[in-house]
BAFI-3210 file (N, C-alpha, C; in Angstrom, 3 decimals, decimal comma, padded with zeros to 6 digits):
// residues 298
n [1|2|3|4|5|6|7|8|9|10|11|12|13|14|15|16|17|18|19|20|21|22|23|24|25|26|27|28|29|30|31|32|33|34|35|36|37|38|39|40|41|42|43|44|45|46|47|48|49|50|51|52|53|54|55|56|57|58|59|60|61|62|63|64|65|66|67|68|69|70|71|72|73|74|75|76|77|78|79|80|81|82|83|84|85|86|87|88|89|90|91|92|93|94|95|96|97|98|99|100|101|102|103|104|105|106|107|108|109|110|111|112|113|114|115|116|117|118|119|120|121|122|123|124|125|126|127|128|129|130|131|132|133|134|135|136|137|138|139|140|141|142|143|144|145|146|147|148|149|150|151|152|153|154|155|156|157|158|159|160|161|162|163|164|165|166|167|168|169|170|171|172|173|174|175|176|177|178|179|180|181|182|183|184|185|186|187|188|189|190|191|192|193|194|195|196|197|198|199|200|201|202|203|204|205|206|207|208|209|210|211|212|213|214|215|216|217|218|219|220|221|222|223|224|225|226|227|228|229|230|231|232|233|234|235|236|237|238|239|240|241|242|243|244|245|246|247|248|249|250|251|252|253|254|255|256|257|258|259|260|261|262|263|264|265|266|267|268|269|270|271|272|273|274|275|276|277|278|279|280|281|282|283|284|285|286|287|288|289|290|291|292|293|294|295|296|297|298]
n.u [-031,425|-032,869|-035,092|-036,451|-036,310|-037,659|-040,220|-040,823|-040,928|-042,905|-045,054|-045,590|-046,357|-048,804|-050,499|-052,939|-054,647|-054,757|-056,661|-058,972|-057,714|-056,459|-058,722|-059,876|-057,885|-057,982|-060,548|-060,316|-058,350|-059,708|-061,630|-059,982|-058,643|-060,702|-061,537|-059,319|-058,853|-058,073|-059,005|-057,309|-056,995|-056,922|-054,681|-051,355|-048,266|-045,593|-042,661|-039,075|-038,387|-040,278|-040,783|-041,768|-043,103|-041,937|-043,834|-045,131|-044,616|-042,306|-040,408|-040,334|-039,013|-036,524|-035,691|-035,333|-033,221|-031,270|-030,951|-029,835|-027,497|-027,183|-026,266|-027,878|-029,447|-031,069|-034,546|-036,436|-039,365|-041,236|-042,925|-045,508|-046,599|-048,044|-047,733|-049,312|-048,903|-049,499|-047,669|-044,229|-040,897|-037,739|-034,388|-030,989|-029,745|-027,349|-025,548|-026,759|-029,372|-032,749|-036,156|-038,998|-042,153|-045,392|-048,529|-052,131|-053,783|-053,673|-054,185|-053,367|-050,664|-050,031|-050,453|-048,409|-046,199|-046,371|-045,766|-043,163|-041,890|-042,127|-040,335|-037,930|-037,198|-035,898|-037,099|-038,662|-041,514|-044,010|-046,923|-048,674|-046,619|-043,777|-040,364|-038,309|-035,520|-032,228|-031,848|-030,000|-026,895|-026,396|-027,304|-026,314|-025,735|-028,314|-029,624|-028,360|-029,135|-031,953|-033,289|-032,512|-033,541|-036,242|-036,747|-036,294|-038,339|-040,515|-041,597|-041,713|-039,250|-038,569|-037,118|-037,233|-037,255|-034,676|-032,045|-031,425|-028,613|-025,465|-022,577|-019,464|-017,680|-014,583|-012,764|-013,843|-013,737|-011,023|-010,171|-008,239|-008,441|-008,984|-006,559|-005,524|-006,065|-004,058|-003,236|-001,431|-001,432|-004,397|-006,496|-004,828|-004,297|-003,293|-003,329|-004,614|-003,055|-000,560|000,023|000,094|-002,453|-005,030|-007,997|-011,381|-013,037|-011,237|-010,342|-012,698|-013,141|-010,877|-011,106|-013,422|-015,517|-013,707|-013,739|-012,476|-009,942|-006,546|-004,966|-002,210|-001,156|-002,989|-004,215|-006,679|-008,712|-010,449|-011,192|-010,235|-008,297|-006,559|-004,695|-002,863|000,295|000,419|-000,083|000,480|003,883|006,362|008,840|009,400|009,684|008,036|005,393|005,151|007,744|008,820|008,880|007,407|005,733|002,596|000,794|-000,758|000,737|003,432|003,311|003,347|005,613|008,548|010,058|012,465|014,576|014,378|012,468|009,448|006,377|003,277|000,474|-002,862|-004,630|-003,229|-003,165|-005,862|-006,194|-004,533|-005,853|-008,202|-007,192|-006,341|-008,738|-010,123|-011,937|-010,754|-009,310|-007,187|-004,288|-001,861|-002,104|-002,394|000,063|001,851|001,064|001,685|004,451|005,160|004,550|006,162|008,650|008,777|009,852|008,266|005,953|006,361]
n.v [-036,443|-033,634|-032,742|-030,428|-030,420|-032,780|-032,197|-030,306|-031,807|-033,519|-031,824|-031,554|-034,150|-034,291|-032,872|-033,451|-033,257|-030,647|-028,366|-028,888|-029,227|-026,752|-025,155|-026,152|-025,517|-022,751|-022,231|-023,159|-021,455|-019,030|-019,399|-019,821|-017,371|-015,650|-016,584|-016,248|-013,573|-011,654|-009,023|-005,894|-005,467|-007,972|-009,207|-010,373|-008,884|-010,267|-011,755|-011,914|-014,151|-016,071|-019,269|-021,469|-024,570|-027,771|-030,163|-033,315|-035,443|-034,644|-034,379|-037,023|-038,196|-036,905|-037,886|-040,562|-040,340|-039,408|-041,683|-043,397|-042,113|-040,376|-037,511|-034,305|-031,214|-028,273|-028,444|-026,606|-024,905|-024,952|-023,803|-025,918|-025,950|-027,462|-030,046|-031,715|-032,177|-031,249|-029,893|-029,090|-029,719|-028,625|-029,858|-030,916|-034,177|-036,395|-034,747|-034,091|-032,564|-032,819|-033,731|-033,476|-034,556|-033,870|-035,277|-035,021|-037,214|-040,789|-041,359|-039,058|-039,191|-041,604|-040,876|-039,008|-040,664|-042,470|-040,833|-040,165|-042,680|-043,144|-041,291|-042,237|-041,749|-041,671|-042,637|-042,669|-043,878|-043,433|-043,875|-041,015|-039,647|-038,683|-039,145|-037,571|-038,475|-037,619|-038,045|-037,608|-036,387|-037,476|-040,083|-042,716|-042,648|-042,214|-044,572|-046,323|-045,399|-045,431|-048,075|-048,522|-046,300|-046,667|-049,002|-048,097|-046,242|-047,815|-047,999|-047,872|-048,431|-046,800|-047,222|-046,569|-048,797|-049,706|-051,671|-051,482|-051,380|-050,344|-049,210|-048,265|-045,310|-045,068|-043,505|-043,603|-046,346|-046,816|-045,300|-044,685|-046,510|-046,528|-048,199|-048,458|-046,793|-044,286|-043,721|-042,166|-039,468|-037,807|-038,502|-038,988|-041,471|-044,641|-045,223|-047,229|-046,802|-046,447|-043,986|-041,532|-039,849|-037,453|-038,719|-038,439|-040,260|-041,720|-039,637|-038,893|-041,226|-041,336|-039,078|-039,265|-038,336|-036,522|-033,357|-030,911|-028,652|-028,315|-025,208|-024,850|-027,039|-028,084|-030,399|-032,877|-033,231|-034,483|-032,380|-028,971|-029,212|-031,206|-030,074|-028,769|-028,245|-029,458|-032,087|-035,635|-036,447|-036,232|-036,974|-034,922|-035,577|-036,218|-038,579|-039,807|-039,854|-041,744|-041,017|-039,905|-037,787|-036,310|-035,833|-033,562|-031,745|-031,907|-032,188|-033,951|-035,438|-036,294|-036,709|-039,049|-037,373|-035,327|-033,380|-031,828|-033,590|-033,122|-031,403|-032,423|-030,440|-029,211|-031,284|-031,537|-028,966|-029,038|-030,948|-029,538|-027,465|-028,950|-030,045|-027,799|-026,286|-024,646|-021,688|-019,929|-018,646|-017,987|-019,278|-021,958|-022,363|-022,129|-024,286|-026,381|-026,282|-027,403|-030,097|-030,725|-030,561|-032,768|-036,029|-038,274|-037,589|-037,096]
n.w [000,447|001,773|004,582|003,789|000,965|000,546|001,451|-000,454|-002,840|-002,093|-001,992|-004,653|-005,141|-003,924|-005,504|-006,620|-004,535|-004,055|-004,500|-002,862|-000,418|000,051|000,257|002,583|004,410|004,197|005,181|007,810|008,651|008,621|010,636|012,839|013,013|013,652|016,082|017,580|018,402|020,631|022,893|023,357|026,022|027,110|026,183|026,719|026,831|024,963|026,344|026,506|027,862|027,522|026,324|023,875|024,600|023,566|021,696|022,938|021,194|019,876|021,957|022,705|020,540|020,792|023,268|022,602|020,776|022,516|024,123|022,262|021,929|019,819|018,131|018,040|016,998|018,426|018,024|015,579|014,996|012,002|008,993|007,992|005,461|002,597|003,355|004,805|007,427|010,852|012,423|011,964|012,804|012,310|012,381|013,038|012,730|013,765|012,428|010,009|008,052|009,124|010,005|012,193|011,906|012,764|012,720|012,388|012,058|011,447|008,826|007,431|007,996|006,692|004,006|003,664|004,128|002,033|-000,162|000,558|000,412|-002,338|-003,261|-002,431|000,201|003,615|006,654|009,937|011,512|014,038|015,991|015,239|014,044|012,100|011,601|009,579|008,002|006,751|003,311|001,405|001,206|003,673|003,654|004,111|006,855|007,787|007,014|008,695|011,199|011,197|011,670|014,334|015,677|015,164|016,599|019,203|019,461|019,155|016,648|013,028|010,585|007,572|004,517|001,862|000,195|000,297|001,739|005,199|005,719|006,783|005,361|006,310|005,314|003,428|004,844|007,442|007,963|008,051|010,123|013,054|016,166|019,749|021,592|024,143|027,206|028,584|031,695|033,095|032,600|032,621|029,946|027,567|024,997|023,667|020,305|017,559|015,324|016,282|017,384|020,063|021,528|022,416|023,948|024,320|025,586|027,207|028,799|030,172|031,620|033,239|034,818|036,235|038,836|039,767|040,368|040,575|039,497|039,901|040,054|039,737|038,372|036,562|037,338|037,961|040,759|043,771|045,568|046,527|048,591|047,914|046,328|047,850|049,527|051,952|051,949|052,623|053,482|050,939|048,425|046,704|044,078|041,096|040,856|038,380|037,599|039,168|041,809|044,958|044,961|044,509|041,409|041,418|042,796|041,940|039,211|036,010|035,549|033,534|030,233|028,773|028,254|029,989|029,513|030,442|030,888|029,132|030,625|031,666|030,922|028,853|027,041|026,392|025,340|023,082|021,545|021,062|019,452|017,234|016,379|015,725|017,231|019,022|018,233|018,588|017,520|018,881|021,382|020,540|019,263|021,407|022,985|021,247|021,208|023,644|023,245|021,053|022,184|023,776|023,701|023,810|022,597|019,974]
ca.u [-032,512|-033,176|-036,524|-037,025|-036,534|-038,675|-041,517|-041,068|-041,376|-044,164|-046,077|-045,980|-047,023|-050,164|-051,140|-054,333|-055,457|-054,484|-057,769|-059,777|-056,869|-056,294|-059,993|-060,021|-056,949|-058,470|-061,691|-059,800|-057,620|-060,678|-062,219|-058,960|-058,319|-061,804|-061,591|-058,094|-058,698|-058,315|-058,972|-056,018|-056,900|-056,705|-053,417|-050,174|-047,105|-044,609|-041,371|-037,975|-038,197|-041,296|-040,312|-042,828|-042,722|-042,008|-044,884|-044,682|-044,078|-040,938|-039,539|-040,174|-037,946|-035,255|-035,306|-034,832|-031,898|-030,367|-030,679|-028,950|-026,308|-027,124|-026,229|-028,906|-029,520|-032,355|-035,586|-036,988|-040,669|-041,273|-044,234|-045,729|-047,028|-049,079|-047,213|-050,316|-048,577|-049,958|-046,478|-042,950|-039,753|-036,478|-033,208|-029,966|-029,537|-026,009|-024,865|-027,463|-030,692|-033,829|-037,380|-039,991|-043,444|-046,494|-049,775|-053,356|-054,390|-052,830|-054,404|-052,483|-049,307|-049,874|-050,316|-047,049|-045,228|-046,441|-044,994|-041,758|-041,402|-042,010|-039,176|-036,718|-036,845|-035,568|-037,858|-039,150|-042,840|-044,636|-048,191|-048,994|-045,418|-042,743|-039,039|-037,764|-034,062|-031,579|-031,722|-029,107|-025,511|-026,331|-028,178|-025,730|-025,943|-029,750|-029,954|-027,847|-029,869|-033,402|-033,804|-032,272|-034,492|-037,565|-036,848|-036,372|-039,637|-041,594|-042,198|-041,346|-038,227|-038,867|-035,859|-037,444|-036,944|-033,267|-031,692|-030,834|-027,253|-024,580|-021,181|-018,687|-016,841|-013,190|-012,127|-014,327|-013,282|-009,588|-009,866|-007,646|-009,265|-008,230|-006,069|-005,328|-006,035|-002,823|-003,742|-000,426|-001,959|-005,778|-006,899|-004,151|-004,554|-002,530|-004,265|-004,260|-002,040|000,712|000,191|-000,449|-003,239|-006,145|-009,244|-012,386|-013,505|-010,239|-010,334|-013,879|-012,964|-009,814|-011,447|-014,739|-015,556|-012,690|-014,461|-011,720|-008,669|-005,525|-004,491|-000,767|-000,739|-004,104|-004,534|-008,053|-008,738|-011,798|-011,471|-009,035|-007,275|-005,593|-003,697|-001,990|001,549|000,355|-000,392|001,495|005,268|006,802|010,253|009,553|009,816|006,719|005,137|005,413|009,197|009,237|008,899|006,190|005,011|001,393|000,779|-001,385|001,752|004,697|003,125|003,207|006,895|009,364|010,461|013,815|015,549|014,138|011,410|008,250|005,230|002,144|-000,601|-004,129|-005,193|-002,527|-003,602|-007,177|-006,020|-003,987|-006,930|-009,086|-006,539|-006,328|-010,110|-010,580|-012,841|-009,916|-008,698|-006,265|-002,982|-000,826|-002,306|-002,124|001,505|002,505|000,752|002,398|005,859|005,308|004,523|007,319|009,841|008,706|010,120|007,199|004,808|006,790]
ca.v [-035,480|-032,971|-032,637|-029,312|-030,828|-033,823|-031,552|-029,632|-032,791|-034,055|-030,868|-031,891|-035,449|-034,109|-031,850|-033,808|-032,855|-029,224|-027,422|-029,160|-029,026|-025,317|-024,624|-026,534|-024,693|-021,378|-022,179|-023,281|-020,235|-017,972|-019,642|-019,621|-015,960|-014,948|-017,016|-015,873|-012,126|-011,124|-007,569|-005,385|-005,537|-009,345|-009,723|-010,219|-008,624|-011,348|-011,430|-012,687|-015,373|-017,034|-020,244|-022,415|-025,938|-028,717|-031,159|-034,594|-036,294|-034,205|-034,750|-038,480|-038,457|-036,442|-038,843|-041,760|-040,002|-039,381|-043,070|-043,949|-041,252|-039,751|-036,064|-033,546|-029,801|-027,855|-028,385|-025,290|-025,060|-024,346|-023,835|-027,222|-025,807|-028,414|-031,385|-032,512|-032,235|-030,138|-029,154|-029,647|-029,179|-028,893|-030,006|-031,785|-035,431|-036,895|-033,826|-033,885|-031,966|-033,780|-033,080|-034,243|-034,169|-034,285|-035,305|-035,097|-038,537|-041,797|-041,258|-038,002|-039,732|-042,606|-040,160|-038,448|-041,751|-043,011|-039,928|-040,301|-043,938|-042,965|-040,437|-042,856|-041,141|-042,496|-042,068|-043,550|-043,435|-044,026|-043,201|-040,113|-038,816|-039,186|-038,537|-037,579|-038,442|-037,124|-039,074|-037,076|-036,637|-038,255|-041,252|-043,878|-042,492|-042,366|-045,991|-046,983|-044,943|-045,653|-049,244|-048,363|-045,316|-047,284|-049,935|-047,312|-045,564|-048,764|-047,623|-048,574|-047,777|-046,780|-046,939|-046,381|-050,019|-050,049|-052,388|-050,569|-051,789|-049,186|-049,501|-047,057|-044,774|-045,488|-042,763|-044,107|-047,714|-046,823|-044,402|-045,405|-046,702|-046,549|-049,507|-048,443|-045,493|-044,072|-042,967|-041,335|-038,117|-038,049|-038,120|-039,532|-042,875|-045,272|-045,514|-048,390|-046,456|-046,283|-042,639|-041,197|-038,634|-037,282|-039,453|-037,952|-041,406|-041,993|-038,505|-038,995|-042,356|-041,046|-037,951|-039,466|-038,016|-035,514|-032,172|-029,675|-028,616|-027,536|-024,149|-024,925|-028,170|-028,567|-031,757|-033,055|-033,806|-034,428|-031,069|-028,113|-029,581|-032,112|-029,283|-028,103|-028,919|-030,103|-033,494|-036,485|-036,180|-036,822|-036,701|-033,828|-036,117|-036,607|-040,020|-040,268|-040,026|-042,753|-040,473|-040,032|-036,517|-036,397|-035,010|-032,279|-030,847|-031,940|-032,336|-035,269|-036,055|-035,860|-037,761|-039,559|-036,296|-034,313|-032,438|-032,149|-034,144|-032,182|-031,560|-032,828|-029,256|-029,009|-032,345|-031,119|-027,784|-029,429|-031,593|-028,475|-026,784|-029,842|-030,231|-026,530|-025,512|-023,606|-021,063|-018,877|-019,065|-017,882|-020,357|-023,243|-022,461|-022,367|-025,661|-027,300|-026,290|-028,356|-031,452|-030,913|-030,717|-034,033|-037,094|-039,272|-037,086|-036,720]
ca.w [000,282|003,037|004,825|003,035|-000,415|000,565|001,527|-001,729|-003,811|-001,589|-002,401|-006,024|-005,115|-003,437|-006,338|-006,873|-003,384|-003,837|-004,387|-001,661|000,772|000,262|000,736|003,995|005,175|004,220|006,093|009,175|008,984|008,905|011,954|013,866|013,171|014,304|017,481|018,287|018,321|021,967|023,021|023,796|027,487|027,524|025,685|027,564|025,974|025,031|026,957|025,946|028,639|027,172|025,359|023,558|024,928|022,461|021,899|023,488|020,132|019,586|023,085|022,658|019,571|021,359|024,312|021,926|020,245|023,671|024,506|021,232|021,892|018,496|018,301|017,339|017,345|018,979|016,984|015,267|014,353|010,679|008,336|007,366|004,077|002,182|003,633|005,482|008,851|011,682|012,834|011,540|013,533|011,634|013,232|012,466|013,441|013,424|011,528|008,744|008,201|009,316|010,449|012,947|011,347|013,633|011,959|013,187|011,910|010,806|007,383|006,927|008,071|005,633|002,736|003,626|004,035|000,677|-001,024|000,940|-000,159|-003,789|-003,536|-001,905|001,476|004,780|007,762|011,002|011,927|015,220|016,260|014,124|013,880|011,196|011,672|008,227|008,065|005,542|002,273|000,379|001,558|004,905|003,506|004,771|008,292|008,036|006,902|009,898|012,380|011,111|012,397|015,767|016,179|015,112|017,726|020,437|019,483|018,943|015,376|011,798|009,767|006,135|003,831|000,431|-000,537|000,431|002,953|006,192|006,064|006,689|005,076|006,606|004,250|003,519|005,927|008,724|008,151|008,320|011,237|014,191|017,356|021,007|022,024|025,592|027,868|029,341|032,826|033,749|032,452|032,184|028,606|026,396|024,704|022,601|019,222|016,748|014,329|016,973|017,925|021,377|021,340|023,349|023,751|025,255|026,375|028,245|029,723|031,030|032,530|034,199|035,694|036,842|040,256|040,087|039,901|040,796|038,777|040,601|039,154|039,499|037,541|035,736|037,760|038,425|042,106|044,356|046,156|046,522|049,572|047,306|045,609|048,812|049,841|053,256|051,767|053,271|053,079|049,683|048,156|045,753|042,728|040,594|040,800|037,018|037,492|040,133|043,160|045,772|044,942|043,675|040,200|041,720|043,349|041,197|037,781|035,396|035,264|032,397|029,317|029,014|028,102|031,016|029,151|031,224|030,173|029,077|031,605|031,054|030,283|027,585|026,133|025,903|024,511|021,787|020,802|020,602|018,330|016,079|015,912|015,188|018,075|019,617|017,052|019,007|016,998|019,902|022,358|019,899|019,020|022,696|023,368|020,365|021,611|024,749|022,701|020,179|023,021|024,504|022,729|023,857|021,836|018,624]
c.u [-032,863|-034,661|-037,173|-037,314|-037,585|-040,054|-041,865|-041,589|-042,696|-045,319|-046,567|-046,754|-048,472|-050,948|-052,616|-055,243|-055,481|-055,688|-058,562|-058,989|-056,704|-057,576|-060,200|-059,113|-057,459|-059,625|-061,230|-059,088|-058,561|-061,269|-061,221|-058,726|-059,432|-061,876|-060,419|-057,833|-058,993|-058,287|-057,626|-055,863|-056,607|-055,327|-052,295|-048,971|-046,104|-043,325|-040,312|-037,767|-039,231|-040,778|-041,414|-042,342|-042,852|-043,115|-044,293|-044,058|-042,625|-039,999|-039,336|-039,058|-036,592|-034,774|-034,730|-033,440|-030,872|-029,980|-029,701|-027,632|-026,079|-027,218|-027,344|-028,858|-030,910|-033,402|-036,135|-038,282|-040,683|-042,664|-044,443|-046,178|-048,160|-048,616|-048,261|-050,071|-049,180|-048,787|-045,244|-041,844|-038,478|-035,356|-032,160|-029,833|-028,273|-025,362|-025,570|-028,878|-031,768|-035,063|-038,254|-041,360|-044,571|-047,807|-050,978|-053,953|-053,402|-052,995|-053,486|-051,037|-049,062|-049,706|-048,903|-046,026|-045,207|-045,629|-043,511|-041,153|-041,190|-040,755|-037,876|-036,269|-036,505|-036,267|-038,193|-040,502|-043,267|-045,870|-048,578|-047,832|-044,437|-041,454|-038,423|-036,253|-033,483|-031,411|-030,871|-027,676|-025,365|-027,096|-027,622|-025,957|-027,413|-030,165|-029,468|-028,690|-031,330|-033,882|-033,604|-033,286|-035,905|-037,767|-037,026|-037,746|-040,810|-042,326|-041,692|-040,297|-038,606|-037,595|-036,018|-037,082|-035,498|-033,031|-031,037|-029,475|-026,326|-023,156|-020,364|-017,892|-015,409|-012,503|-012,544|-013,789|-011,814|-009,201|-009,293|-008,602|-008,379|-007,853|-005,997|-005,359|-004,764|-003,140|-002,684|-000,810|-003,380|-006,037|-006,160|-004,470|-003,577|-003,524|-003,734|-003,235|-000,684|000,940|-000,367|-001,166|-004,404|-007,335|-010,243|-012,896|-012,536|-010,204|-011,508|-013,723|-011,950|-010,194|-012,818|-014,674|-014,540|-013,163|-013,708|-010,379|-007,687|-004,964|-003,010|-000,399|-001,796|-004,528|-005,954|-008,054|-010,161|-012,157|-010,167|-007,945|-006,208|-004,490|-002,652|-000,762|001,534|-000,144|000,696|002,878|005,615|008,229|010,472|009,723|008,446|006,573|005,426|006,896|009,716|009,291|007,593|005,360|003,806|001,461|000,172|-000,373|002,979|004,534|003,176|004,535|007,527|009,653|011,909|014,880|015,301|013,105|010,126|007,147|004,086|001,139|-001,872|-004,792|-004,549|-002,922|-004,961|-007,060|-005,496|-005,053|-007,895|-008,508|-006,579|-007,723|-010,708|-011,522|-012,087|-009,130|-007,827|-004,859|-001,876|-000,905|-001,920|-000,629|002,249|002,276|001,582|003,880|006,113|005,386|005,735|008,593|009,892|008,824|009,028|005,990|005,199|005,923]
c.v [-034,913|-032,960|-031,537|-029,733|-031,914|-033,204|-030,860|-030,619|-033,406|-033,145|-031,189|-033,212|-035,327|-033,092|-032,155|-033,401|-031,345|-028,362|-027,639|-028,850|-027,549|-024,695|-024,945|-025,686|-023,266|-021,245|-022,250|-022,021|-019,110|-018,136|-019,359|-018,155|-015,215|-015,308|-016,490|-014,389|-011,507|-009,609|-007,148|-005,484|-006,945|-009,858|-009,434|-009,996|-009,762|-010,858|-012,329|-013,992|-016,439|-017,947|-021,265|-023,835|-026,828|-029,731|-032,494|-035,486|-035,944|-034,605|-036,257|-038,868|-038,061|-037,385|-040,116|-041,521|-039,939|-040,794|-043,719|-043,194|-040,687|-038,237|-035,392|-032,094|-029,478|-027,770|-026,970|-025,470|-024,312|-024,520|-025,186|-027,145|-026,760|-029,848|-032,303|-032,627|-031,045|-029,255|-029,873|-028,940|-029,611|-028,993|-030,773|-033,015|-036,066|-036,048|-033,536|-033,362|-033,042|-033,020|-034,032|-033,715|-034,738|-034,158|-035,433|-036,497|-039,501|-041,757|-040,206|-038,464|-040,727|-041,954|-039,610|-039,548|-042,369|-042,158|-040,037|-041,564|-043,812|-042,182|-041,014|-042,275|-042,163|-041,867|-043,140|-043,008|-044,153|-043,197|-042,330|-039,156|-039,491|-038,413|-038,678|-037,409|-038,017|-038,261|-038,580|-037,400|-037,464|-039,559|-042,485|-043,826|-042,688|-043,830|-046,768|-046,647|-045,380|-046,887|-049,146|-047,404|-045,898|-048,235|-049,186|-046,659|-046,540|-048,499|-048,462|-047,759|-047,905|-046,359|-046,807|-047,593|-050,441|-050,800|-051,420|-051,028|-050,625|-049,644|-048,245|-046,609|-045,248|-044,799|-043,301|-045,500|-047,769|-045,939|-045,193|-045,482|-046,751|-047,981|-049,570|-047,008|-045,402|-043,154|-042,148|-039,872|-038,261|-037,590|-038,777|-041,011|-043,350|-045,709|-046,635|-048,083|-046,174|-044,921|-042,549|-039,869|-038,620|-038,141|-038,959|-039,079|-041,712|-040,870|-038,597|-040,108|-042,034|-039,962|-038,092|-039,213|-036,982|-034,181|-030,858|-029,776|-027,739|-026,475|-024,249|-025,953|-028,669|-029,980|-031,820|-033,809|-033,719|-033,082|-030,288|-028,535|-030,494|-031,362|-028,689|-028,938|-029,593|-031,537|-034,331|-036,266|-036,909|-036,381|-035,580|-034,277|-036,632|-038,120|-040,590|-040,484|-041,042|-042,269|-040,692|-038,758|-036,609|-035,449|-033,648|-031,262|-030,764|-032,173|-033,781|-035,900|-035,555|-037,028|-038,146|-038,477|-035,148|-033,267|-032,827|-032,704|-033,135|-032,463|-031,995|-031,649|-028,982|-030,070|-032,000|-029,922|-028,121|-030,093|-030,550|-027,719|-027,648|-030,037|-028,944|-025,741|-024,563|-022,992|-019,866|-019,278|-019,032|-019,001|-021,702|-023,437|-022,775|-023,799|-026,640|-027,376|-027,293|-029,778|-031,724|-031,142|-032,071|-035,194|-038,159|-038,856|-036,672|-037,406]
c.w [001,637|003,271|004,025|001,607|-000,495|000,609|000,210|-002,769|-003,376|-001,993|-003,807|-006,060|-004,704|-004,271|-006,555|-005,738|-003,208|-003,585|-003,119|-000,413|001,096|000,775|002,202|004,862|005,296|005,192|007,525|009,598|009,328|010,281|013,058|014,121|013,872|015,768|018,274|018,168|019,673|021,946|023,549|025,296|027,957|027,145|026,666|026,674|026,092|025,678|026,360|026,689|028,301|026,065|025,129|023,811|023,698|022,734|022,333|022,415|019,833|020,715|023,145|021,695|020,151|022,450|023,695|021,351|021,365|024,079|023,537|021,129|020,494|018,666|017,492|017,799|017,879|017,868|016,819|014,485|013,025|010,072|007,654|005,918|003,741|002,399|004,226|006,962|009,581|012,073|012,303|012,313|012,815|012,658|012,447|013,348|012,892|012,326|010,222|008,996|008,250|009,773|011,244|012,539|012,208|012,859|012,893|013,166|011,273|009,293|006,771|006,938|006,945|004,265|002,583|003,418|002,651|-000,289|-000,720|000,350|-001,661|-004,155|-002,982|-000,585|002,542|005,976|008,784|011,441|013,199|015,546|015,048|013,851|012,936|011,430|010,290|008,312|006,721|004,537|001,111|000,794|002,826|004,834|004,209|006,276|008,648|007,985|008,114|011,114|012,376|011,874|013,903|016,386|016,199|016,287|019,040|020,584|019,407|017,645|014,224|011,051|008,298|005,405|002,325|-000,392|-000,440|001,732|003,936|006,669|005,809|006,456|005,321|005,395|004,450|004,687|007,283|009,002|008,540|009,492|012,404|015,367|018,591|021,356|023,541|026,103|028,702|030,508|033,548|033,689|031,932|030,757|027,466|026,214|023,645|021,544|018,338|015,665|014,964|017,585|019,344|021,233|022,315|022,952|024,780|026,149|027,511|029,271|030,688|032,050|033,621|035,197|036,337|038,351|040,691|039,520|040,082|040,075|039,545|039,662|038,831|038,431|036,570|036,115|038,302|039,754|042,676|044,955|046,274|047,487|048,984|046,564|046,551|049,125|051,199|053,148|052,450|052,674|051,786|049,423|047,151|044,319|042,284|040,537|039,420|036,769|038,494|041,564|043,887|045,778|044,008|042,478|040,462|042,213|042,445|039,700|037,324|034,982|033,984|031,472|029,597|028,914|029,072|030,662|029,891|030,333|030,173|030,191|030,889|030,349|028,937|026,561|025,539|024,958|023,132|020,918|020,253|019,421|017,069|015,496|015,364|016,062|019,004|018,464|017,416|018,570|018,045|020,911|021,750|019,635|020,312|023,164|022,544|020,723|022,728|024,211|021,811|020,981|023,706|023,524|022,719|023,031|020,423|017,567]
res [m|t|p|t|s|l|r|s|q|h|r|r|s|l|a|a|l|g|a|a|f|v|l|v|l|a|a|c|g|t|e|d|s|s|d|a|s|p|s|s|t|d|s|t|p|p|t|t|t|q|v|e|a|l|p|e|q|v|t|t|v|l|d|a|l|d|t|l|e|a|e|y|t|e|p|s|k|t|d|p|g|v|s|g|a|e|e|i|y|d|l|e|i|v|g|y|s|a|g|i|n|v|f|a|t|t|e|a|l|d|d|w|q|s|a|s|d|d|l|g|g|v|s|v|t|f|d|t|t|a|v|s|l|n|s|d|e|g|k|d|a|s|l|a|l|a|p|q|l|a|e|e|l|g|g|v|a|h|t|g|g|q|e|p|d|y|t|p|s|v|d|e|a|s|a|p|t|v|v|e|c|l|f|g|t|p|g|p|a|l|w|s|d|g|t|t|a|f|s|q|e|c|f|d|e|a|t|e|g|l|d|y|v|c|p|q|t|d|h|y|v|p|d|p|s|y|c|e|s|n|q|p|a|h|d|g|v|a|m|a|d|g|g|t|c|p|a|a|i|c|g|y|g|h|d|a|e|g|n|r|n|p|s|s|g|e|i|q|g|r|d|g|c|q|q|g|y|i|d|d|p|g|y|c|a|a|i|e|e|v|f|e|a|n|i|d|w|e]
***
């Protein structure tokens, strides 16, 4: 169940409060509008550079997600409607729609949480804030994240009466894992299914502190001087082939049949083509030819 659908059903759950609540909102709206009517001389035209700062409760949640290395999108403020919240910020957490609900009082939060529990929602509450996690297609991921997020926030995980135990899907359980990083070329790894393929973790580990890429070889080095041929004398044979020539100058060597090994840039490029975030057919075809020609990457 998405935060939007949760709020929709919550609206129905609070029907008994409807008339009084709407009257209060209407009264507040009248006062706010009368107080917030600046003269034309006092108003400052908005600019495209003005960005509304996120409230502390929202940044606290984002900091906790960062600590847990849980992916999320930029929060977007939305109309709280009759949810009882003062502010609601929609976003995606670990790929699924979610919401951060900021309440004025603990009583308002408790009312919302009671309705969420009745509907089988998954959420985390702290102070006067509720993080409404996805309880529909992303429910398994939410049940796994909720207790961790609650601990990080010093709050409470609400799972609608369900145990917060996460059982990976068949695809996730059978997904290959990295057995060994292959540092001959930054990025590739030996995976548990016997294949050799790009691993972002291995790439990051192999290139830590190497902030420059040699244009001739796609090799990562500490600074441009490492790409020059005035490095200490070498035999012109790549180190990967048993010689003394650095990869920055002579590349990454060859397979048993003399085909050159892919560069780290090509390894990354191929991964991008396979993952779909690089969608240039010509580029992807050219990259694939390099791998098809190399017997170590068949």
